[in-house]
N, C-alpha and C positions, 0 to 999 in steps of 0.2 A: 498464377505462378507456373510457368511452362515447365520448369525443371521437375516439378512434381507430377503434373498432369500426364506427362508422357509415360509415367511408370504404371498407370492404372488401366484396368479394363473393367468395364461395368458389368453387373449382373443383376437381373431382376429380383432374384431371391437370394437370401443368405445361403452360403454353401452348406451342403450336408456332409462334405468330406472331412471336415475338421474333427479331430478326436476330442471327445468330452472326457475331462479328467477332473479329479478332486485336487484343489490347490495344495493340500497337505501332502499329496503324492509326488508333486514336482518341485516343491519348495519347503524349506525348513524355516520356521518362524521362531527366532530366539528372543526370549524375554530380556528386557533391560533390567538393570539392578537399581533398587531403591536405596537411597542413602540417608543416614542420620546426619543431623547438623554437625555432630562431633567428628564425622568422617571427612568433612570438607577440608581441603588444604589450600594454601595461597599459591602453590606451584605444583607442578607434576604433570600428569596426563589430563587434558581437559575433559570435562564431562558434558556431553551434548544433551541439552534439555529441549523441550518443545519450542520455547521462545527462540532458541538459537537456530532452529530450522525454519520457523515461520517469519523470522526477521523482526519480531517484536522486541527482541532483547539481544544485545551483543555481549553481555557479561557472561563469563564462563567461571564455573567452579572447577576445582582440580582434585585429583585423588592420586595417592601413591600405593593404593592397595594392589596386591598381586591377584589377578583374576584369571579364570580360564580364558583361553585364547578367543573363544567365540563371543566373549563379552566386550571385545574391542572392535571398533570399526576403522576401516582404512579408506583412502581415497578410492572412489568408484563403488563402494559398498552400497547396497540397496537397503534403505531404512523405511519403516512405516510408522506413522503417528496414529495411534489407535484410541486416544482419549481426548475429548474436548475438541481438538483440531484433528481432522482425519486426513490421511493421504500419504502417498509415497514420496521419498526424497532420495536423491543420489548424493551421497556424502562427498564433498570436494575438499575437505580440510585435512589436517594432519591426523595421525593416529589418535584416536579418542575412545572414550567409554560412552556408550549410549545409555541414557537414564531410563528408569521406569516410565511407562507410557509410550515407549518406543520399542519396536521390534527390529532386529536385523534379519533380513530375508536373504537366505542363501538358496539359489536355484540349482536344480539338476541341469547342468549345462549341456548334457547330451539330449535333453528333451525340450528345454525352453531357453530362449535367449533373454538375458537379464534385462536389456533395454526394452525389449518387447513387453516383458512382464511388468516393468515399471509403468509403461503407458497403459497396459491393461488394468493394473491396480488403480491408476489415476482415473481412467474412464469409469470403472465399476464403482469407485468411491463417489464420483460425481453423480452417477446414476442413483446411488443410494441416497445422496443428499436431495436430489430432485424428487425422489419418491417420498421423502419425509415431509414434503409440502411446507417447508419453512420451519417445522418444529425442530427443537434442539436435539442434535445427535450427540449423546454423551460419550459413547464409546462403542467399539466393536470388540467382541471377545475373540480369544485365540482360536477356540473351537469353531466359532462361526467362520472365521477366516480360513481355517484349514479345510472345513467341509464345503466351502463354496465351490460349486461346479463351474468350470470354464471350458471353452472350446479352443483348441490349439491347432493352427495349420502346421504345415511342415516347418522344420527348423529354418530352412532357407527362406520360406515366405515370411516367417517371423522376423528374420533379419532384414528383409527388404521393407517390411512395414515399419520397423523401428528406424531404418535409415530414412525413409520418407518423412516420418514425423519429426525425427531429429533435425532434418533439413529446415523444417518450419521453426523449430525451437531455436536454431542458430540465427534465423532471421529475426526472431523476437528478441534474442539476446543482443543482437546488433542494434536494434532500435532502442532497447533499454540503455545500452552504452551511450547512444547519441543523446538520449534524454538526460542521463547523468552529466555528460559533458556540457550540455546546454544549460543545465541547472547551475553547474559550477561557474559557467561564464556569467550567468545572470547575477549570482552572488558577488562575483568580483566587480561587475559593472556597478551594482548597487553601492558597494563600499566606496568605489572611486567617485561615482557621481554625487553621493551624499556628502562627500568631504572636499572634493576638488572641483566639482561642477564641470562646466564645458568651456574650454578655451581660456581659462584664467591663468595669469602669470604672477599676480600679487596675492599674498595670503596674510592672514592675521591669526593670532592665537585667540582662543575663546574657551568658554566652559564646555563647548562641544568638541573641542580640539581645533586643529588648524583648518580654517575655512577661507574662501575667497574674501577679499577686502570688501566687496560690494554686498556681501550677504549679511543678514541679521542673525542673531541668536534668539531663538524662542523655545517654547515648549508646547506640547500638544494641547494642554489645558488652556493656553492663551489663544489658540487658533481654532478651537473646536469646543463644543459642549459634550461632556462625557456623561453618558446615561441620561439623556434628556427626558422631559416629561412625556407621559402617554398621550397619544393622539386620540382625540374624542371623535367618535363616529356614531352612526345609528346602529342599534342592536342587530338589525337584519342585514347590515352591509357585509359584503364579502371581503375577506382579507386573506393573506397568506400566513401559514404557520411553518416555521423553520425550526426543526429540532437539531440537536448536535450532530445526528447522523446525516443531516441534509447538507452539511458543509464538509468540504474535503480537507485533507491534510496539506494540500498545496493552496489552501485559502481560496476556494472557489465555491459558489453556491451551486449545489448539484440539482436540487429539486425543492419543492415545497408542497404542502397540502392546503386545499381550500377550506376555510372555516368561516363561520359567522362571527362577527365582532363580539356578540354576546357570549360565545363559547370560550373566548381566549383573553378578554380584556381585563381579567383579574388573575393574578398569580403568574403572569408571564412577562417577558421583556418585550417592549414595543420599539419598533424601528421603522424606517421608511426608505424608499428609493434614495440612493446616493449616500446612505450611511455606511460606515465601516463597522463591522462587528468582529469581535475576536473572543475566542474561548478564554475564560479566566481560570478554570479549574484544571488541576493536574489529572491525567497526563495530556489532556486535549490541547492545552496551551503549548506545551513543549513540542507536541506533534505537529503544530502549525495550523490548527483549525481556526477558521475565520472566513471572512468574505467581504468584498465590496458589493453592496446590495443593489440590484437592478431587476426590473421586470416583475415586481410584486403585484398582486391583484389590488387594484385601486391605489397602487403605490404604497401600501401599508402592510406591515407584517408584525407578527408576534412570534416569540420563540423561547428557547430555554432561558431560565434565570441565570444560567452559567455563562451568558454572553455579556461583555461590555459593549456599549454602543458609542461610536464617535460620530458626531454630526459637525462637519467642518463649516467654518465661516467663509468670508469673502477674501481673506488674505492668502488662502492656500487651496490648492486643488485637492479634491477628494482622493484622486489616484496617488498623489504625492504622499499623503498621509498613509494611505493603504500600503504602499510599498515600504514605508518605514516600519509598519506594524508586522510585516512578514520578513523583515531583515533578520539576519542571524544575530546581530548585536542586540536588537530589541528583544528577541526571544530569550537569549542567554541572560541578559540583565533582568528581564521579567522573572525568569526562573529563580534567580538569586534573591529576588525581593518578595517571593511568595510568603504568605502567612498562613497559619492554621496547622492542624495536626496532619500526620502522615495519611495519605489517601484522600484528604480533603483540603489540600493546600491550594490557595488561590492567589492570583495576581490582584493586588488591591487597586482600587480606583485611583489612589494617589500616585501610584507608579505611572499609570498612563498619563495622568494630568501633568506630572512633573518631568516626563521624559523629554530631554532636550533635543532639538534639531537645528541644523543650519538651514536658514530660510532664504532661498534665492528669490529674485523677482518672479512674478507670475509667468512671464514669457520664457524664463529659463526652466522653471518647474515644468512647463508644458513640453519643452524639448527633452528633459530628463524622462518624463512619463512616456513620451513617444518612443524613445530608445528602448526602455524597459518593456513597453507594450509590443514592440517588434519581436523581442526575444520571447515574450509570452505567446505570441502568435505561432512562432516556430515550435515552441513546446506543445501547444495545442494540436498542431498538425502531426507531430511525432506521436503524441498520446493517442490520437485518433487512428493513426496507422498501426500502432501497437494493438489497439483494441480490435481492429479489423483482422489483423493477422492471428490474434488469439482466437477470434471467432472462427476463422478458417481452420485453425488447428483442431478446435473442438468438433467441428463438423467432420473433418477427416477422421478423427479418432472414432467417432460414432459409426462411420461407414467402414473404415478399414479393419477395425477390431471385431466386427461382426460378420465380415465377409460379404457385405452388401456391395462393396467395391473390392475387387481382387487386385493384388499386386502381381505384375508379370514376373515370372521366374523361369529360369532356363531349365530347371530340373526339379521335379517334385520327389522328395524323399520323406514319406510319412514317418511321424514319430511313433514310438512304441509305448 
């Protein structure tokens, strides 16, 4: 990325000219407010909770309480999540109240640039997580945060560092936008292809809705075996083990672990290459977890009991069924048909078996799969590009925020 490289000058050793300061001396960390259930309102000023910052929840509660001004956050304010999920966040929403487990961080603008401090907090949080060696980080205390010693370059160099890192962030946001747009394109294509097909002019009404005249109406249970019997192998044979964490929320197999057949042949779900698996328990089902299985050790795998397995027959392509199971309609209807108590709700086998589909001839299925596969290839390229850019940013943060690489500035004005 030439636009960034031209701004740097390398140095063999970290700089000794940066001022070491206590974080509490250059920033104020304001505690969020804890709420009772009786204080929530259906309208008013939104209350920002951890899930609203992490993206795991879009629902907001509201409050009409009159609070001190520092208890509110405004667009551009720096927040920090200090419990369960750790890290800084630049608030981009409307005026809001930040909840307990979140601090608002107000910097001394004469000594530290807010955007620079955001990146410094982000890097130091990631360093803390790396040092924990995978153990659970429960929280960071306010006194620990205030007493943390950091090194600050001049205000001008801080601004230049923040500018360089923000340039990479803008590139990442652009790629994210392209991924979102391509995902929406894919959803629209799926809806059209599953109901209108390719090149048809005559349609008929059916239990599935209006479909081309040449199509049949069927259901997954007539085209595939749901949760087939376990495959028998030798106890010492190698197989793959796939946990729920090993499949992504865009329905891809991420990884697997090698196991002996004897270790997993009891108490787990069995599947093989070319099967479609999908999570049946909340919230994994709603989040899109599942996969079209390929590349297992010896072609056989075992996994979580919270997977349904679909093994297709010869009237339908495995990819055609797979794309149906990741469609918005399938996921929404499956959610409405869940059974069980809160937190343990599951999509029943009967829903999968009885799910209706319009069934085109194999040659048209193949064309539909090819179209959607092309979009998937584009998404894969964009996601790889995003990952590489995020890796570049992480490396730059480690170098720039420690002075191992210096940013060129026209004038050095030390902070006091």
